[in-house]
N, C-alpha and C positions, 0 to 999 in steps of 0.2 A: 219036299213039296208033294201035295196030294195029286191023285190021278185027275181030279177035276181041274186043278191048276194046269197040269201038263196038257190036257186036251184043250183048255182055254188058250194056252200059249200057242199050241199047234194050229188051232183055228185062226188065231191072229197072224201066224206066219203065212198061211195061204192068203189071207185077206191082204196082208201087206205086200206079198209078192205081186199081187194084182195091182195094188196101189203104186208099187215101184215101176211096173211096166207102164202104167198110166202116166206116171210122172214124165216118162220119156215120150210116149206116143201123142199125148194131147198137144203139147207145144210143137213137136216136130210135124205133126199132121197139119197144123195151122200154117207152117212155113211152106208146105207143099201146095197150099191153096192161094197164098198171097205173100208178098214181100213187105207189105205195110205193117210196121211194128205195132201200131195201135190195134189193128184188126187181129194180128197174131195174139196180142195180149188178151183180147176179149174171150178167147176160148178158155185159158186158165182162169179168167175172171168168173166165167160161168161155173167152174168147178169150185171156186173159193167163196163166191157170193153167199151161198147158203150158210156159211159160218156166221154171217151177220144176220141173215133173215130167219134162220131156223134154230139158232143156239138157245134162245129163251124157251120156245115151246118144247125143244128136246129135253131140257132139264125138268120141266113140269111132267112130261110123259115118263121120264126115267124114274121119278119119285112116285109114280102111280101104278106101274105095271111090273111084271116079271122081267128083269133086265136081260136074262139069257134069251128069252123069247124075242125080245125087241131086237137084240143083236142079230139073231138068226134071221128074222124077217127083213132086216135092212140088207143083209148079205144076199138074200134072194132077190130083192129089188135091184141091187147093183148088178147082179148076174143078168137080169133082164135088160137093163139099160145098156150094158156092154154088148149083149146080143144084138140089140137094135143097131148099135154103132157098127158092129162087124158086118151085118147084112147090108147096111147103107154103103159102107166103103167098098165092099165086094161088088155091089151093083154098079157103082160109079166108075169102076176100073175100065180102061186106063185113064189116069188123070192127065190133063193138059199141063204144060209148063207153067209155073207160078209167075205172076207179074205183079206190078204195083196195085192192080185192081184185084177183085175177088173172083176167083174161078169157082164155078159150080156152087152158087149160093144155096141151092136146096140141100146139098150135102153139108155145107157149113152150118146151116140152120139145124139139121138133124143132129149134128155133132154137138152143137150148143145145148140142145134139149137133153141129149144123153149125158153130157157133162154136168148139167144142173141137177139131174136126177141122182147121178152118182154122188155129187157133192152133198146134196141134201141127206141122202141115206147115210153118208159117212158121218155127218154131224150127229145124227141120232145114235148111230152105232158106237162111235168113239166116246160119247158122253156116257152111254150105258156101260161100256166096258170099264171106264175109270171108276164108276160107282160100284161096279160088281167086284172089283179087285179086293177091297177090304173084307168081302165075304168069303174069299178064297184063302187068304193068308192072315196071320195075326199081325197086329200093328207093328211089332218090333222087327218084322221081316219085310216091311213094305219096300225099303230101298233095294234089298236084294231081289225081291220078286219083280219090282218094276224094272230093275236093271236087266234081269234075265229076259223079261218080256220084250223090252226094247232092243236087246241084242238080237233076238229072233226077228223082230220087226225090221230092224235095220238090215240084217242079212237079206231078208226078202224084199223090203221096200227100197233099199238104197244100194245094195251090193249086187244081188242077182237080178232084181227086177229091171232096173234101167239098162243093164248090159243085155239082158235077154230081150227086152223090148226093142232095143236098138238094132240088134241083129235080125230080129223077126220082121221089123218094119222095113228094113232094107231088102229083105227077101220076098215076103208076101205081105202087102200093106194091111190087109184086113185081119191077118192072123193074130196079132197081139190083142185085138179087141175080143176075139173069140176065146183066146187063152184066158183072159180075165174073167169072162163069163163062167168058164169052167172052174177057175180057182175060187171064186166066190160061192159057187154051188158046193164045192168040197168043204169050205169053211162052214157053211150052213149045216151040212150033214154032220160034221164033227161036233157042233154045238148041240145037236140033238142027243148026243150020247152023254152029255153032262147031266147027272141026276140031281134033283133037289129043286127047291123053290128059291128064287132070288128076288123076291119082292122086298121092298123096304118095310120096316116095322109098321104094324097097323097104327093108324091114326085117323082122327076125324077129318073127313074130306071137306075142304073149303073151296070156295070159288077160285078159279085159276089165277085171277088177279091178286087175291090174297096170298096164294101160295108163291106167286112170283115175287111179291113184295117181301116175303120172308127170306127168299134167297138173296135179294138185293140188300136187305137189312143186315144179313149175316156178313156179306162181303164188306159193307160199309163199316161194320163194327170192328173189322180187323184192318188197321192201317197197313200192315205188312202184306196181307193178301191183296189189298187194293193196289199197292205199289207194284207187286209182282205182276198183276194183271196188266197194268198200264205199261210197264217196262217191256213185258213180253209182246204186247200189241205193237209198240213202236218198233221193236226189233223185227217182228214178223213183217211189218210194212217194208222195212229196209231190205230184208231178205228176199221178198217178192220183187223188189226193184232189181235185185241181182239176177233172179231166175230168168226173166224175159231177156235181159241183156246177155246173159250167159250163153243161151242157145245161139244167138246171132253172133256173138264174139267167137264161138267155136266154129260156126259155119263160115263166116266172112273174114274175120281178122286172122284166124289160125288156119282156115281152109280145110277143115275136117268134115267128114260125113257122119252119118248116124252111128255106125259101129264105134268110131273113135269117141263120139260124144257119150255114148253109153258106157264105154270103158273108163272115161274120165270120171263120170259120176260114181261108177263102181269103186274105183280106187279111193275116191274121196270118202265113200261110205265106210271103208275099212277104218278110217279115223273115228267114225261114229261107234263102230264095234269096240274099238279100243276104249272109247269113253264109257261104254257100258261096263267093261271089265274093270276099269280103274276108278269109276265114279265113287263107289262106296269108300274106297281108301283115300281118295283125294278129299272128300268131304270130311272124313274122320280126322285127317291131318290138318287141313286148313280151317275147318269150321264152315258152317253154311254161308254166313255172310261174306267171308273173304273169298270163298269159292265162286259165288255169283259175281262178285266184283271183277275178279280176274278173268272169268269166262267172257264177260261183256267186253273187256278191253282187248282180249285176244281176238275176238271176232272182228273188231274194228281193223286190226292189223291185217287179218286175212282178207277182208273186203278190199283193202287198199292194194294188196299184192296181186289181186286177180287181173286188173287191166295191164299190169306190167309183165305178165307171163309171156315168155317168148315162144313157148311150144306147148303142145297138149300135155306132155309129161310134167312140165313145170306147173301147169294149171292143176293137174291131178294132185300133185304134192301140196299145193296151196289149199285145196279143198280137203286134204287129209288132216282134219283137225277135229278134236272131240268136244269142242266148247259147247255146242248146242245141246248135246245129249246130257252132259254133266249139269248144265243149267236146269234142264227139265227134270233131272233126277231130284234136285233140291226142291224145286218149286212144286212139282206134283206130289211128291212124298209128304211135304209139309202140309199141303192142302188136304190130302187124304187123312192125315193124322189128326188135324185140329177140327175137322168138320164132322158133325154127327151124321150118321147114315141117312136119317130121315130127311135131311135137307141137302145132302151131298149132290144129288142130281141137279137141283136148282142152282146151288152155289156154282157147280161146274159150268152150268149153262151161261150164267151171268159173267163169270170169269172168262170163259172162252169166247163169249161175244166180244169182250174187250180185247182179249189176247189174239184171237184169230180173225175177228171181223175186220181188222185193218188190212188184211192181205189183199182184197180186191183193190183197195186204194193204191197200194204199192205197185200192183201189176199195171193199173191204168196210168199211174205217174211215169213208170218206166217206158211204156209204149208211147205215151204222149211226148215225153222228153226226147226220145230218139227221133220220132217223126218231125217234131218241131225244129230240132237242131240240125237235122240232116242236110237241108238245103243251104245252111249258112256255114257249117263247120266241116262238112264232108261226113261220109257214112262211118268211117272208123272212129272218129272223135265222138260222134253222136252216140255210137254204141257203148263207148267207154264212160260216157257221162253218168248214167245211172249207177255204175259201179263206184265211181268216185263219190257220188252223192251219198251212197249207202255207207261208205267208209267214214266220211265226215260225220254223218248222222249217228252212226254207231259209237264213234269216239265221243261225241257230245252227250249221247245217252249214258255212257259209262261215267263220264265226269259228273253229270247232273244227278245220277242216282247213287253215287259212291257212298255218301254219308247215310242216305236213307236205308240202304241195304245193311250196312254195318250196325246201325242202331236198331233196325227192325228185328234182325235175327238175334241180337244181344238180348232184347227184351222178350223174345218169344219163349 
């Protein structure tokens, strides 16, 4: 791999370390201000809502500008947003005990704003990063290059990040936000060292509406790409239902604090790293279609096992599974390979609006379901309800898409 690719991956590692810390601290911070599950869910919603609102403009921008510079500027913006959150939390210390109401609404409001800025910048950055990858490696090495990139990202974003964030938020509440500001600043500096121009091929500039229609038309012209986008969107909705319930399940049903929660997420992330290492071999052995089928089915079984976990260690072993990363290796590599560079940014934006735009709905559904059922079923049953709903939904998704995936990859 080239030096430019190595620096690109290293910058992604720092960026995803910060994302991993954020995965832990946003939801946990919300639980320190309220015990209302719906209000808790709104903070992650602010982080994920930009995937629906900003995905389309992010694709248009990525097909018009130097993608390296766009990534760098988004990291600078995220550093500033986390700096704002760090100062706000430090100023608010000490926090009063959380109740069913909302403590310190002004702090909650500033955190919502910071999360929305971070989420919006992430949309533009990630879209540009995926469109930049084919310029760094040849087409035949995309699976390997993506696998290595994701292994670094998982180490930072899912292994080290959540564990580090958990220990830091338990020690000094504002420090994880400050650490993230520094990590994004380092990522931006690393991107400055990558030489070259990463603009899309020259073309006649059209009105943005026309350019957007070209991206939509390309997606609609490929039944397999459309199916992958919709399936990923539904799965992401179900996964977001799990994430809100998971933090409350660890806190209330298992009785663990922030360090244990971070450790559980970190152990689960090792399964993702395993997925990065074996994805290329699994795909080569099973084929793309069969790989996606079995990964969907395995995720349904994992969701069903979560509410039955008797201890934190058991929960960590359940989360130790590589299904998501192997699915992504198939879908993203196929998308990068079949899409021309000049339309890849817009295609990515339309695809990811469908695939990632469903996340806020899953978060809201989870919080609303827990809040609604709590007075009737008790808190423990209410917390497990989104987990069972996600398991049933994922199983139905695997059944409904089984033939579509087999036929789509056979014809591809």
